[in-house]
N, C-alpha and C positions, 0 to 999 in steps of 0.2 A: 507500408512503408511512404506510398503516395498517394493524397485524397484524390479520388475519383474525378472533382472537380476539374484539378491540375491537370490531370492526364488526358482530359476531352479539351481544354483549353491548347496543350502542346500537340493534338494532332497533328498527322502530316497535312499538310506544307509545313506548316509552322517548325515542325522538328524533324531532321532527317529520321525517314522510316526506321532505320535499324535502333537509331538511338530511341525512339519513342518505344518501340517492342521491347526493346532491352529494359526499359523501366518498366512497360505496363506488367511484364512476364514477374514482376517482382510481388505481385499479389495473386499470382496462381497459388492454389493450396500445393504443398509438395508432400505433406504427411500428417494424418489423423490424428498423431503426439503432437500438439502444441509447440513444447521444446525442440522438436525435431524442425516441425517445420520453420521455426521462427531461424535455426542454425543452417536451415538451408536458404532462407531468403538472406539472412548475412552474407554469408557466403557469395551468395549471385551478386551482390550488392560490392563487395568488393572488388568482386573478378570485372563487373563491368566497370566502375570507378576507374579500375588500372587502365583496361583495356581500351577504353574511350577517352582519356584523361583530359587528354589535349581539346575536347570538342565540348565539353559539358559546358562550359564558359558562355560559349554561345547564348545558353537559354537562362538567365539571370533568376527566373523563377525557380530556379531550381535551389536556391539558397534556402528555401524551405524544409528541404531534405535533412540538411546540415542543421539548421536551428532547432528543428523536432529532436533530433539525434543526441543535441547537446543538453537536453532535458536532464536533472539531478538525477530524475527516475531511474535512467539509462546506466549499463553498467560500464564501467571503465574504457574497455575497450570499444564499445561504441561511442563515447564522448570522445576518444581521443581521434577516432576516425573523422567524427562531425567536424572536429578543426580543423582536417586537413582535407576535407571537401570544401570548407569554407574558405579556404586560397584561393579558389576560383571563382568567388562572388564577394569583393570586397564593396562595403558601402557602410552607411551609418548605422544600420540594423545590426549588420555582421559585428562591427567594432563594437557597438555596447555591449551586446552578448559576451564576445571574447573577454572584453574588459572585466565584466564582473566576475567572472571567473581567474581571469589572470591576478585579480589583485583581492581575491577573496584566501584566507591563510586557512582556510577549514577546506578549501576543495583539496581532492588529490592532487598530488605535485605532478604525475605524470600531464594530465588531466591540463593543471596551470600552465607548464611547459610547453605544449604544444597551442595551447592559445596563445601563448606571449610571443611563440613562432609565430603562428600565421597573423598576428598584429604587425607585425615588422617585416615580411615575406612580400617585397616589391620586385621580385625578379619574373619575369614573362617567361622566361625557359623558351620551350617547346609549346607551350599552351597559346591556344586560338589569339590571334590577334585584338578579338573583341575585349579581352579582359582586362583592365583598366582601373588603377587606383586614383582616382577623381582627387583635386587638392584640398575638397572638405573633408573628404574619408584619410588622407593620408595627414592631415591637422588631427582629427580626432585619435587616429591609433596612436600618432608622436605623444599626444597627451596624456595617453593609456601608460604609455612605456615609460613617460616619464615618472608617473606615478610610481608606477612598480619598481623602478630606479631609487626612488625615494623610500620605499618600503621598508621597515626594519628587517624583513625576512627574505631580502633579494638574493641573497645568497645561497638559497634554497632552489632558484631556478636556473638549472645549469643551462638552460637556453636563452637566459636575457642577454647574456654579454654578446655571444653570437647575432643573436639578432640584430642589437644594436649597430652591427656593420652597414645596414642598409638604412640608416635613418641620419637626414642632413639637417633636420632642424636647428636654428642656433639656439632656442631654449634648451632643448637637450643635450647639444654638444656642450654649452656653458656648464650645465647641470654636470657634466662629466668630469670638466676641470676642476671640480671641488675637490674631486678625489681620483686623482692622474692615472695612480698605481693601479688601484682597483679595477681603475676601468680601461686600463692598457688592452689588455683582450678585445675590447669592442671598438678601439679607434683605429681605420684602417682608412679610408677614401675620403672621410670628411672632418673638417675640423672650422672651428671659427677662430679668430687671431688671439681669443682669450685663452681659449683651452691648448692653442698651437704654444703659447707663450708657456703657459703652465707645464705643457710638457719638455718645454727647453729647457727650465728652470729645474728638471725633475729628470735627465737626461742619463744620470747614471746608475739611479736607482729603478730605471725601468727593465722588466723582466726579458731575459734576452729573446726569448722565444717572437717578444711583439717589438723590441726594439726597431729592429730592420726595417718595418712597412714606417715605422712610426716616424723615423728619420727623414723617409723621403716625404712623408705628408706634410711634415712642420716645414721643410724647404720647399713644398710647394706652396704652402700658405703665406708663410713670411718672407721667400724672396732673398735677395742678395745680403739682406740682414743680418740672416741669421748665419751665413758662410763663416766667419770668424769661428763663431761659439761650435760650431761642426767639427771644424778644424781641430779647435782645443781638444774637444771630447774625443775625437780619432785620437789623438796622440796617446793614451792610453787605454782605450777601449780594444774589448777582444777583437779576433780578426775578423768575423764577419761584420760587426756593428763598425769596424773601422774602416770596412771597404765603401758600404754604404754611406756613411758619414763622408767619407774623400770624396766619393762618387756625386754626391748630392750638392755638395760644398762646388764641385768643379763646374757642375751642371748650373751652378746658380751665378757664382763669380769666377769664370775662369782666369784671370790673371790674379787673382790671391790664392787660388786654391792650385794654378799648377805645378809651383814648386814643388810644394810637400807631396803632392802626387806621384811628381817624377822622380823624386828622392825614395820613397815607399817601393815603385816601379823597378828603380833601379836594384833593390835589394831582392826579386823574384828572380828565381832561375828560371821558371815556364810563365814567361808575362804575355805570351801573347792576348788570351782573354780579357784581361786587365786590361793592355792598351787598347785592344778594340773598343771594348768599352767607354775608356776614357776620350779616346778619338770621336766617338759619338757623340758623348756630350757636349765636346768642345762643337762638333759642327752642329750640334741641335741645343743653343744654349735656352736654359730657362725650362727645357721640357723635361718631364719627370715621367715616362711614360705608363708606369702601372698604376700611378695616381690616377692619371687622368682615366685611363681604361676602366679600373674599376668604380670609379664615380658613376660612369653610364652602367656599366655590368652590376652594378646592386639595385638600379631603380628601372631597369625596363619597362616594367608595366606602369611604371608613374609618368615618363616620357609622352609628352603630345604624339600621335601617331602619324602625325606629317615631319615630324622629325625624328623620331626613333629609327630609321634605316640610317638614316647620313651619320646619326651618333655612335652608331653599334659597328657601322663599319670602322668610323676614324677609332673607335677603341678597337677594335679587329687589328687594325695595324698599329696601333699603340704597342696592345702585348706582343704583335710580332716583330716588333723592331727590336724589343727586348730579348725575347726568346732566340733569333735570328743570331746573338752575340753568345749568349751562353743559356742553357737551362735553367728552368725557373725553380730556384732550390724549395721555393713554398708550393706544393703540390698543387694546392685548391686552386693556384692561379689560371691552372690551365682548363678548371670546370667552369670558370668565368668568362676565360677566354673562346671556350666551345661555345657558348650561348650568344654572345654578342656576335660573333663568326655568324652563326646560325640566321639570326636576325636582320645579318648585313644585307643578303640576298645577293653576294658576290663572290663569283665564281674563285677570284684570286684572293680572298680572305677565307673560304674555306678551306682550298687547297693547302695554304700556309699552314691553318690552324691543325689539320689532320696530318700531314706529314712531319709534324714540327715533335711527335711523338708516337712509336709505334701501334702504343695500346690504344690510342686515340680513341677509332672507331667502338671498339670495345666498352670504351668509358661512355662514350656519348653515341649511341644507336641511331639516333636522330638526325646525325649526320651525315650516315651512309648513301641515302638517297642526293641529299643537296653535292656529297662528293661525287659521286659516278654522273652525274650531270654535268659537273665542271669540268670531269675526264674525256667525257664526250664532246664537251664543245670546245675543246683542247685538243682533240683527236688523239687523246692517250688511250687507244682503246685495247692495249695490251694489260694496263693496270687494270684499267674498269672490269675487265674481265676476270682479274685476280680477285678484287675486291669485293665483286658482286659475287665469286662464290664461294668467301670465306665469310662474308657478312650476311648470306640468304638472303641479296636482292635480286636473283637472277633475272625475275618476272619485269622488273624496271629496266634491268640492261638489254633485255631481249627487245624491248622497245627503243632504248638508245640504239641499240648498235643496229637495227633495222633502219631506223630514221636518220641516220648518219652515214649509209650508204658501205654499211658491212654487212652484208645478208649471211655469208658464211657464218662469221663469228655469232650471231645471230639465232640461225638455227643450232648451232652447238651449243648457245647457252641455253633454247629452248628446250633444249634435252633436258638439261641441268636444273629447270624449273623446280627447285627443291622444295619451295615454302606453297607452291600451289602452280601447278601448269595450266588449269584451267583459271587463273587470274587473267582479267580482259588485256593488262600491256603483255604477257606472252602470249596470247593468242593473237593480238593484233600484230606485233611484231613478227611472228613467225609466220602471218600471212605475207607483211610487206617482204620479208627475207625470200620468200618462194618467188614474189614478184622480180625482185631485183635480181635473183638467181636466174632468170631466162626464163621461167616457170609459169606464166600466167595462168595457164589452165591448172595448175595446182594451187595456185592461190584463192581462182575463185572455189576450188572443190573444198578447200581449207575454211574458206567464209561460208560457204553450207554447213559442212560438217563439224568445225570446231566452233561448239559453242562453250561460251566460258558460264563459268558457274555465278548463279546469284549471289546476293550477300544474303547470309543465314537471318533471318527472322526470329527473335526468341520467341516460342510459343507457338511460331506458324511452320519453321521448317523452312526449306529451301526452295524459294518458287522460280518458276521458268524465266529462264534468263529473255530480255531483260527485264529485271523485278522490280518493284516499288523504290527502292532502294538505288538503282541504276538511274531509274528515271526521273528520281529526284536530284541527285548529283548533277546530271548530265541540264538537267532546267535551273540549277540553284548555283553552282559551281563548275562551270564546264573548263574554266582554265585548269584545274587542279586533275582533271580525268580526262586529258587529251584522247589518248587511245580509247576510253571507254565513248567517249562523245564520239569520235571517228566510226568506232564497229558499230555503233548503234544507228547514228544519224545520215551515215556517209556512203557505209557501203564500201566496196573497194575505191572507188575514186576519193572519198572520204580520208579512207588510209592514205593512198597517193598524196594526197594534199599536204600530209604533215612531213614528208621527206625533206630534210634541209642538207644533206650532202655532209662532208668532213671537211675540215680546213687544211689547207695545204702543209705538208708535213705530216700528215697523220700516218700512225699505225698502218701496216696494211691489213688486208682481208687474208686469212688462212684461207685458202680457196680448197674446197674437199666435195667433190659431189658426191660420196658417199652418205654425205648427210641428207643431201634432197634427194637421192634414193629410198633411204630410211624412212624420209617425210611421206614419200610416193606410196611405199608399202602402206604405212599406216594408213593414209586416207583413203586408199583403194581398198583398204582390209584384204590385204592378199594374204592369209595366213596359212597359207600350205606349207607343211615342215615345220611351222614356227613353233615355240614352245612356249606354256604361259602357265604361271602359277598364281594361286590367290594369296591374297595377303587381307588377313581378318575372316570373319564369317560373312559368306556371300549371300545374299538373301537367294533362295528360291535355286539353290548350287546344281542339282542336277540340270535342271533345264540349260544352265549357262553352259554347263559342261556337254550338254548334246549340240549346243548350238556351236560351238568351238570346235568339235570334232566334225560336226558338219563343213565346215567351213577349212578342214584340213588340220587343224592346230592339236599340237599333241600337248595335254594336262598334265603338269608336273608337280610332284609335292613342296618343292620350294625352289629357290632361286639359285640352280645348279650354274656351273659355266655355262655361259653363253643364251641364258635364257631371254628370249627374245621379247615377252611381255610377261605385265603384271595385271592382275587385276583387284582394286583396291576395293575392300567391303566399305562400308559408313563407321565401321569401328576399327580399321586398320590404323596399325599402329604407326604415327607421324615418322617417328625414326627410321622404321623398317625402311617406309615409301621412300624417305629420304636417300637413304642408302641404295635402294634399288635404283633412283634414278640417276644417283651420281656414279653408278656403275654402267650408265647406258641402257639398261632398262626401259623398255618404252612402257607408258601407262593405256590401258586399253579399257575403254569405258564400258559400263558393264551392260550387254546386248538386253 
């Protein structure tokens, strides 16, 4: 799948070892049958594409993978995936290849649809900051999308209208003005005066699902001059459109709109939300917050890196100001809010976003770590522990609790490290917690005996810790892995230097010395009378059983009540391991 010269050029340290091995392993022969081999390679590629999705963009040379898969000789599913892969590598070459497909009526419809989407997709989301849509690439992609819009078969491409919401090119927007009713689903955050005036002339004909956001947009573009037209439209518009037209007019020209708005409010039985929104618009004249926010959210990958954080922070605040009054009726706005909040790198922005919707973390798991970071900085340790348990972020939570002076909470979280108890953050946090709980002797013993698991290298297995991947990360991105860097480079003094304490008014630490006793038992391997069960097929099981019995342990067939330890084999079911850890059963490394 990858040419040998490219793999050689990308060898570490050019590429992170875990990523390089994931690519190199694709060349390994999996099955003598060519068809089966190709299928296995393909499924491995898909899995690794998703697993490391945010990091491939660091290596622009890998665009060649997508360009090769885009070949007309490839099956449809591979060509669609190629277009998805190329969202990570915007370039003139990529745009040219995708434009040829998008404009060819003889191409498969699904492939054309994905090519169109990739041409317009300018959101960074959780991808590495190195992904950048440069101005010349944006211009070339806009030209291609304009050609698609003008093509006779544009209605066959379902993704064209959603894609055009990312486009701010005046040429494209003016072209949409020539057929505003057909273009309505594509109009959201950007408009030229020509397009805005064309929309104002056709307000009554706009499709109902599109009208509310278009009303906000034309107000944003045309300003107070459009307020009278919005008020006249509101007099006979359906309820949702009436509310948006009146509130937009109030934001633009409060003196003119205040009377009609107040007359409408007086007819409402439950008017608190509407009055709160009206008061906000009068206090913030000229501001239509969701339009401003979407203008940033749609093009985060095209914004200059030195401006991106500030603009995303302001966009997140704009979303928050609207959502604080009432939930968004357009659910997709929460997805746009998540991504600017993530890119704002601001605790308050992340917390406001996550806590606006109960399901926010399920829908945007990339916000889990920033959210519990923000909770730690605020001293909300009870909520931190709850969120970490619910979203399998216990290793990171262990590290945060320990470094913020909550050793007993950290030890309790360490026992629940359901994702991986050998994660460097879980190990480092557990060592710090023992020290802060008054047992420096156990902290030193844990530093000696609790060895984290190194990153798996495809085709090579799991090396001794620290492995090549850990050493590469410590050298090239130490700020992203402080626990790992302190654990490997600084020992106990290095770990202690990471302690920052808790802010005033923080949640107290739930003191429980039984947690320390349990850790001591684990570290000193006092197995007298302890019950141990196996999960999976433990290699050389007879030898392991003999060793456990020699230590005074009792080997049982399954996790019965009060089982003390479990031994997890390489093929252990992760769900069973997670359940055992959640029950408080401690993992025992294979001796």
